C-alpha positions in Angstrom: -26.1 -14.2 -25.5 -23.3 -16.1 -23.7 -21.5 -12.8 -23.2 -24.6 -11.1 -21.6 -25.1 -14.2 -19.3 -21.5 -14.1 -18.3 -21.7 -10.4 -17.6 -24.8 -10.9 -15.5 -23.1 -13.6 -13.4 -20.1 -11.4 -12.8 -22.4 -8.5 -11.8 -24.3 -10.8 -9.3 -21.0 -12.2 -7.9 -19.8 -8.6 -7.3 -23.1 -7.8 -5.4 -24.1 -11.0 -3.7 -22.1 -13.4 -1.5 -21.8 -16.8 -2.9 -23.3 -19.4 -0.6 -20.7 -22.0 -1.7 -17.9 -19.7 -0.2 -19.1 -20.3 3.4 -16.7 -22.0 5.6 -17.1 -25.7 6.1 -18.3 -26.9 9.5 -15.6 -28.7 11.4 -16.2 -31.4 13.9 -15.6 -30.3 17.5 -13.3 -32.7 19.3 -14.6 -34.2 22.6 -12.5 -33.0 25.5 -12.6 -34.5 29.0 -14.4 -32.0 31.3 -12.0 -32.4 34.2 -9.0 -31.7 31.8 -10.8 -28.6 30.5 -11.5 -27.4 34.0 -7.8 -27.8 35.0 -6.7 -25.9 31.9 -9.1 -23.1 32.5 -8.3 -22.9 36.1 -4.6 -22.5 35.2 -5.4 -19.8 32.7 -7.5 -17.9 35.2 -4.9 -18.1 37.9 -2.3 -16.7 35.4 -4.8 -14.0 34.5 -5.5 -13.1 38.1 -1.8 -12.9 38.8 -1.3 -10.6 35.7 -4.0 -8.2 36.8 -2.6 -8.2 40.4 0.9 -7.1 39.2 -0.5 -4.4 36.9 -1.2 -5.8 33.5 -3.9 -4.2 31.3 -7.3 -6.0 30.8 -6.9 -6.7 27.1 -3.4 -8.3 27.6 -5.0 -10.5 30.3 -7.9 -11.7 28.1 -5.5 -12.4 25.2 -3.4 -14.4 27.7 -6.3 -16.6 28.7 -7.3 -17.5 25.1 -3.5 -18.1 24.3 -3.1 -20.5 27.2 -6.3 -22.4 26.7 -5.8 -22.7 22.9 -2.2 -23.9 23.4 -3.5 -26.7 25.7 -6.3 -27.7 23.4 -9.3 -25.9 24.9 -11.1 -23.6 22.4 -13.1 -21.6 22.0 -13.5 -19.9 25.4 -15.2 -16.6 26.4 -13.4 -14.2 28.7 -15.0 -11.5 30.7 -12.9 -9.2 32.9 -14.1 -6.6 35.2 -12.2 -4.5 37.7 -12.3 -7.2 40.4 -13.3 -10.4 38.7 -12.4 -12.8 35.8 -15.0 -15.1 34.3 -14.2 -17.8 31.6 -16.9 -19.8 30.0 -16.4 -22.9 27.9 -18.8 -25.1 25.8 -17.1 -28.2 24.4 -20.0 -29.4 22.1 -23.7 -29.8 21.8 -23.7 -32.9 23.9 -21.5 -31.3 26.6 -22.8 -29.0 29.4 -21.3 -25.6 29.3 -19.5 -24.3 32.5 -18.2 -21.0 33.7 -15.5 -20.4 36.3 -15.3 -17.1 38.2 -12.3 -15.8 40.1 -12.1 -12.7 42.3 -9.0 -10.5 41.7 -6.9 -9.2 44.7 -6.0 -5.6 44.9 -3.3 -4.8 42.4 0.4 -4.6 43.7 2.8 -3.9 41.0 5.5 -6.6 40.6 7.2 -6.3 37.2 9.7 -9.1 37.8 6.8 -11.5 38.5 5.1 -10.1 35.4 8.1 -10.8 33.2 8.1 -14.4 34.5 4.4 -14.9 33.9 4.9 -13.6 30.2 7.8 -16.0 29.7 5.6 -18.9 31.1 2.8 -18.1 28.6 5.4 -18.3 25.8 6.6 -21.7 27.1 3.0 -23.1 27.2 2.6 -22.0 23.6 5.9 -23.8 22.8 4.5 -27.1 24.1 4.9 -27.1 27.8 2.6 -29.8 29.3 -0.3 -28.9 31.6 1.2 -30.5 34.8 4.5 -28.8 34.2 2.9 -25.5 33.5 1.0 -25.7 36.8 4.1 -26.6 38.8 6.0 -23.6 37.1 3.0 -21.2 37.8 2.9 -22.2 41.5 6.6 -21.5 41.8 6.2 -18.1 40.2 3.2 -17.3 42.4 5.1 -18.1 45.6 8.1 -16.0 44.6 8.5 -13.1 47.1 8.9 -9.5 46.1 12.2 -8.9 44.7 13.3 -6.2 47.2 13.1 -5.8 50.9 10.9 -3.1 52.4 13.8 -1.0 53.4 15.0 -0.8 49.9 11.6 0.4 48.7 11.5 3.1 51.2 14.9 4.3 50.3 13.9 4.1 46.6 10.9 6.3 47.3 13.0 8.7 49.0 15.5 8.8 46.1 12.5 9.4 43.8 11.8 12.7 45.6 15.5 13.5 45.4 15.4 13.0 41.6 12.6 15.5 41.3 14.7 18.0 43.2 17.5 17.4 40.8 15.2 18.0 38.0 14.4 21.5 39.2 18.0 22.3 40.3 17.2 22.6 43.9 19.9 23.0 46.6 21.4 20.1 48.4 19.5 20.9 51.6 16.2 21.0 49.8 17.1 17.7 48.1 17.9 16.2 51.6 14.7 17.4 53.2 12.7 16.1 50.2 14.3 12.7 50.6 13.6 12.5 54.4 10.0 13.8 53.7 9.5 11.0 51.2 10.9 8.4 53.4 8.6 9.6 56.3 5.6 9.5 54.0 6.5 6.0 52.8 7.0 4.7 56.3 3.7 6.3 57.3 1.9 4.5 54.6 3.5 1.2 55.2 2.4 1.4 58.9 -1.1 2.2 57.8 -1.1 -0.7 55.3 -0.2 -3.1 58.2 -3.1 -1.7 60.1 -5.4 -2.5 57.2 -6.2 1.3 56.7 -7.7 2.0 53.2 -5.2 3.4 50.9 -7.2 6.5 50.4 -6.3 7.6 54.0 -2.7 6.5 53.4 -2.4 8.9 50.5 -3.8 11.6 52.7 -1.4 10.8 55.5 1.6 10.6 53.2 0.7 14.0 51.8 0.3 15.5 55.1 3.7 14.1 56.2 5.3 15.7 53.1 3.6 19.0 53.7 4.7 19.1 57.4 8.4 18.7 56.4 8.0 21.6 53.8 6.4 23.7 56.5 9.2 23.0 59.0 11.8 23.9 56.3 10.0 27.2 55.6 9.8 28.0 59.3 13.6 27.5 59.7 14.1 29.6 56.6 11.9 32.4 57.9 13.8 32.4 61.3 17.0 33.0 59.5 18.7 29.7 60.1 21.7 30.0 57.7 21.6 26.5 56.2 18.0 26.9 55.2 18.3 30.2 53.3 17.9 28.5 50.0 15.3 26.0 51.1 12.4 25.6 48.6 9.2 24.3 50.3 7.5 24.3 47.0 9.8 21.9 45.4 9.6 19.6 48.5 5.8 19.4 48.2 6.0 18.9 44.5 8.4 16.1 44.9 6.0 14.5 47.5 3.2 14.9 45.1 5.1 13.0 42.3 5.8 10.3 44.8 2.1 10.0 45.8 1.1 9.9 42.2 3.9 7.6 40.8 2.5 4.3 42.0 -0.9 4.8 40.1 -1.6 2.7 37.1 -2.5 5.5 34.9 -1.3 3.9 31.7 -3.2 0.6 32.4 -6.5 2.5 33.1 -6.2 4.6 29.8 -5.3 1.5 27.8 -8.4 -0.4 29.3 -10.5 2.6 28.2 -9.1 2.5 24.6 -9.3 -1.2 24.3 -13.0 -1.2 25.1 -12.9 -2.7 28.6 -15.4 0.0 30.0 -16.0 -1.6 33.5 -12.3 -2.2 34.3 -11.5 1.2 32.9 -14.1 2.9 34.9 -13.1 1.0 38.2 -9.4 1.9 37.7 -10.2 5.7 36.8 -12.4 5.9 39.9 -9.7 4.4 42.0 -7.2 6.9 40.5 -9.5 9.8 41.2 -10.0 8.7 44.8 -6.3 8.3 45.4 -5.6 11.7 43.9 -8.3 13.2 46.2 -6.6 11.7 49.1 -3.4 13.5 48.1 -5.4 16.7 47.7 -7.0 16.4 51.1 -3.6 15.7 52.7 -1.9 18.8 51.1 -4.7 21.1 51.7 -5.1 20.1 55.2 -1.3 20.3 55.8 -1.1 23.8 54.2 -4.2 25.1 56.1 -2.8 23.8 59.4 0.7 25.4 58.7 -1.0 28.7 58.1 -2.8 28.5 61.4 0.4 27.8 63.2 2.1 30.8 61.5 4.4 28.8 59.3 2.5 29.1 56.0 4.2 28.1 52.8 4.7 30.9 50.3 2.9 30.8 47.1 4.7 31.4 43.8 2.5 31.8 40.8 5.5 31.1 38.5 6.4 27.4 37.8 9.8 26.4 39.3 12.6 26.6 36.7 14.3 23.5 35.6 18.0 23.0 36.5 20.9 22.7 34.1 20.6 20.0 31.5 23.2 17.7 33.3 21.0 17.9 36.5 17.8 17.3 34.5 19.3 14.0 32.9 20.5 13.0 36.4 17.1 13.6 37.9 15.3 11.7 35.2 17.5 8.7 35.4 17.2 8.6 39.1 13.3 8.8 39.0 13.1 6.2 36.3 15.4 3.8 38.2 13.7 4.3 41.6 10.2 3.8 40.0 11.5 0.6 38.4 12.9 -0.6 41.8 9.7 0.3 43.5 7.8 -1.8 41.1 10.0 -4.8 41.7 11.8 -4.8 38.3 14.8 -6.8 37.5 18.2 -5.4 36.5 17.6 -5.4 32.8 14.3 -3.6 33.1 15.9 -1.0 35.3 18.5 -0.2 32.8 15.9 0.0 29.9 13.7 2.2 32.1 16.6 4.7 32.7 17.3 4.9 28.9 13.7 5.3 27.9 13.3 7.9 30.7 16.1 10.0 29.2 14.7 9.6 25.6 11.2 10.5 26.8 12.5 13.7 28.7 14.4 14.7 25.6 11.2 14.5 23.4 9.3 16.3 26.1 12.0 19.2 26.2 12.2 19.4 22.4 8.4 19.8 22.2 8.3 22.3 24.9 11.0 24.3 23.1 9.0 24.1 19.9 6.2 26.1 21.8 3.4 23.4 21.6 2.5 23.5 25.3 3.2 21.3 28.3 0.2 18.9 28.0 0.9 18.1 24.3 4.7 18.0 25.0 4.0 15.4 27.8 2.0 13.3 25.3 4.9 13.5 22.8 7.3 12.3 25.5 5.0 9.5 26.7 4.4 8.5 23.0 8.1 8.2 22.3 8.8 6.2 25.3 6.0 3.8 24.9 6.6 3.3 21.1 10.3 2.5 21.7 9.6 0.5 24.8 7.1 -1.7 22.8 9.8 -2.3 20.1 12.6 -3.3 22.5 10.5 -5.0 25.2 10.1 -8.3 23.4 13.6 -8.3 22.1 15.1 -7.6 25.4 12.6 -9.7 27.4 11.2 -7.0 29.6 7.6 -5.9 30.1 6.7 -3.0 27.9 4.3 -1.6 30.5 7.0 -1.7 33.1 9.5 0.4 31.2 6.9 2.8 29.9 5.5 3.5 33.5 9.0 4.3 34.8 9.8 6.5 31.8 6.9 8.8 32.1 7.0 9.4 35.8 9.4 12.4 35.5 6.7 14.2 33.5 4.0 13.8 36.2 2.9 17.4 36.9 3.7 17.6 40.7 4.5 21.3 40.7 1.3 22.3 38.9 -0.8 20.4 41.3 1.0 22.1 44.2 0.4 25.5 42.8 -3.2 24.9 42.2 -3.9 23.6 45.7 -1.9 26.2 47.4 -3.7 28.9 45.3 -7.1 27.6 46.3 -6.1 27.4 50.0 -4.7 31.0 49.9 -7.5 32.4 47.8 -10.3 32.0 50.4 -13.1 34.4 49.2 -11.0 35.8 46.3 -12.7 34.7 43.2 -9.7 35.4 40.9 -7.3 33.4 43.1 -9.8 30.4 43.1 -10.2 30.6 39.3 -6.3 30.6 38.9 -6.0 27.7 41.4 -8.6 25.6 39.5 -7.0 26.5 36.3 -3.7 25.0 37.5 -5.5 21.9 38.6 -7.3 21.5 35.3 -3.9 21.9 33.6 -2.5 19.1 35.7 -5.4 17.0 34.8 -4.7 17.7 31.1 -1.2 16.7 31.5 -2.1 13.4 33.2 -4.6 12.6 30.4 -1.9 13.5 27.8 0.6 11.1 29.6 -1.9 8.2 29.6 -3.1 8.7 26.0 0.5 9.2 24.7 1.6 6.0 26.4 -1.4 4.1 25.1 -1.1 5.4 21.6 2.6 4.4 21.7 1.7 0.8 22.6 -1.0 0.7 19.9 1.3 2.1 17.2 4.4 0.0 18.3 2.7 -3.4 18.4 2.3 -3.8 14.6 5.7 -2.4 13.9 7.2 -4.8 16.4 5.3 -7.8 14.9 6.4 -6.8 11.4 10.1 -6.6 12.4 9.8 -10.0 14.1 8.4 -11.6 11.0 11.1 -10.1 8.8 13.8 -11.5 11.3 12.1 -14.9 11.3 12.1 -15.0 7.4 15.7 -14.0 7.2 16.6 -16.7 9.7 14.8 -19.4 7.6 16.5 -18.1 4.4 19.9 -18.6 6.0 
């Protein structure tokens, strides 16, 4: 009888939840409302700064909860959309809940400031007092961008030169691409000072690049000796990579994967509009060049890559210039160059294996993101900064150029239109592959990094 009763109790325990196992109710400590508001205001200001310099929404939400919890305010509810942050707090049944909302400025990547903000959050969790944390934050917020505008313009020009090195272009093609990129950068800066929407700035920059390419083609067609080996297609492709390099593709994909649908939707729409601006600028420039009789020749074959040494030099130059463009510090620049080489090696090996360019791009981005996640915390560099710089060499500039030029020259030819749109679809597939590979690398690398850190801490305690 006892055995049967025992068996029934075990069976009931295996099926039903024991009410006695519920967690105990803990008393909620009373917190001064003014102190809570000051803590939440600091957390929101840090969150706003993180979004403004290019951090993903999930990282920002976790930062808010980390800062408030470290300063004794919990629990809080965080809601992030594309252009606003809302934080709600309810101290207890006798306290009135309150919600603070802050509008986010337009994002301007600044990875050096991102690194300082992440370090501030770690210090707050280590016991930094609220008043000292507020002073530190305001000091970081007032820190100017690391590089002067002239340095950024030169870096953008060198990025285009790196693309030319990647394809083994001649020195003259590389020089024209550098001048075209600098011209596009100056045009965009002038339009920014005039408060022109960035959509039109993208179109204007692409138009400037196409004008340089058309001029180089006209000199080549007229038999100018120095321009015999000029490659207008590579000049335009380098300009496209320049126009697309500043977009937060990785952050948009990461937001979509993390479940921040509104933020991801806003960023993806923003990316689509900026890409459309590039398309309009290039199509308009090519059409105008054709009407002037200096049309750019169409090549249905993709440009061949240069020798391995030139490829590595081009990849390193692109990664370094992107890191400088985003305001990264010296250590971040070095890590970006190394990861860019590793990512390109993985991409090249995957292409040689015959798996296709889109999937190979995902492999390269995955390798860069995974390794970047592992080393970022150890080397005190932002993982999204080094990942972004490492994947830019794989941006499909030449594919976009071939697709757009094919559509312009097709006119009423259905076959030409289909081929042009097929190239654009391939470029879109490569872009999605880069974003998903980078996001997957962050997702897979985070638990491995945490495991390695816990092992290191345990060994340190044993010693």
